[in-house]
VOGU-3710 file (C-alpha; in Angstrom, 3 decimals, decimal comma):
1> msqpsfypla> 99,906/77,903/96,570  98,108/80,772/98,273  96,479/83,419/96,140  98,708/86,495/95,847  97,431/89,843/96,986  98,570/93,320/97,881  96,938/95,058/100,825  96,566/98,780/101,590  99,179/100,070/103,998  98,156/102,437/106,786
11> gdnsetqpvl> 99,550/105,961/106,739  101,880/107,436/109,334  98,987/109,079/111,171  95,233/108,679/111,453  94,569/111,532/108,991  96,514/109,874/106,181  94,583/107,633/103,805  95,869/104,059/103,346  97,830/103,537/100,152  98,318/100,577/97,854
21> falaldnpqq> 101,601/100,230/96,036  103,884/97,650/94,511  107,658/97,905/94,466  109,243/95,962/91,641  112,913/95,179/91,769  114,587/93,637/88,802  114,707/89,974/89,728  112,729/86,993/88,433  110,980/86,225/91,736  109,499/89,702/92,073
31> rnalldeama> 108,581/89,865/88,407  106,785/86,518/88,755  105,001/87,764/91,889  103,668/90,779/89,972  102,563/88,568/87,091  100,865/86,192/89,560  99,000/89,149/91,080  97,982/90,380/87,627  96,681/86,902/86,768  94,748/86,734/90,047
41> rlnaatamsd> 93,057/90,050/89,211  92,268/88,930/85,666  90,770/85,720/87,049  88,645/87,758/89,473  87,454/90,020/86,644  86,595/86,979/84,524  84,725/85,328/87,396  82,715/88,495/88,053  81,921/88,859/84,367  80,842/85,218/84,084
51> alvtaqieph> 78,705/85,505/87,219  77,026/88,627/85,896  76,217/86,922/82,588  74,921/83,683/84,110  73,075/85,163/87,109  70,494/86,861/84,898  70,072/89,737/87,334  66,879/91,644/86,703  67,509/95,366/86,278  65,891/97,691/88,796
61> garthapfae> 67,195/100,855/87,217  69,348/102,232/84,462  72,598/101,622/86,381  71,806/98,327/88,120  74,865/96,591/86,694  77,193/99,607/86,898  78,954/98,566/90,149  79,819/95,183/88,628  81,088/96,774/85,422  83,145/99,274/87,423
71> aiailsrdaa> 84,695/96,505/89,548  85,576/94,519/86,422  87,113/97,632/84,848  89,194/98,353/87,968  90,478/94,772/88,199  91,316/94,729/84,490  93,101/98,094/84,638  95,093/97,042/87,701  96,097/93,777/86,029  97,285/95,616/82,923
81> qlmqiargvv> 99,328/98,058/85,010  100,911/95,247/87,029  101,882/93,481/83,802  103,415/96,690/82,454  105,439/97,090/85,649  106,600/93,468/85,471  107,667/93,983/81,859  109,519/97,180/82,785  107,263/99,423/80,681  106,233/101,595/83,645
91> g> 108,796/102,607/86,220
//
């Protein structure tokens, strides 16, 4: 099974920023696809967190680890939102 993913879609013109969205229709296949994507993002967040803990990166400044923490937070937030959509909590 390939790893699920959503990709940014280009805008109608070159001045429009790409957007990322998910459309959830009420059927089991699409709900499972959203849950698979949420799980993939949670797995990525877990892998990044584990790597950060085991790599023993030496700090070079007060915010050395901030980009990793921000990436983990984004992945976790996205996963939670995808799960809410799949459960029908967010429309």
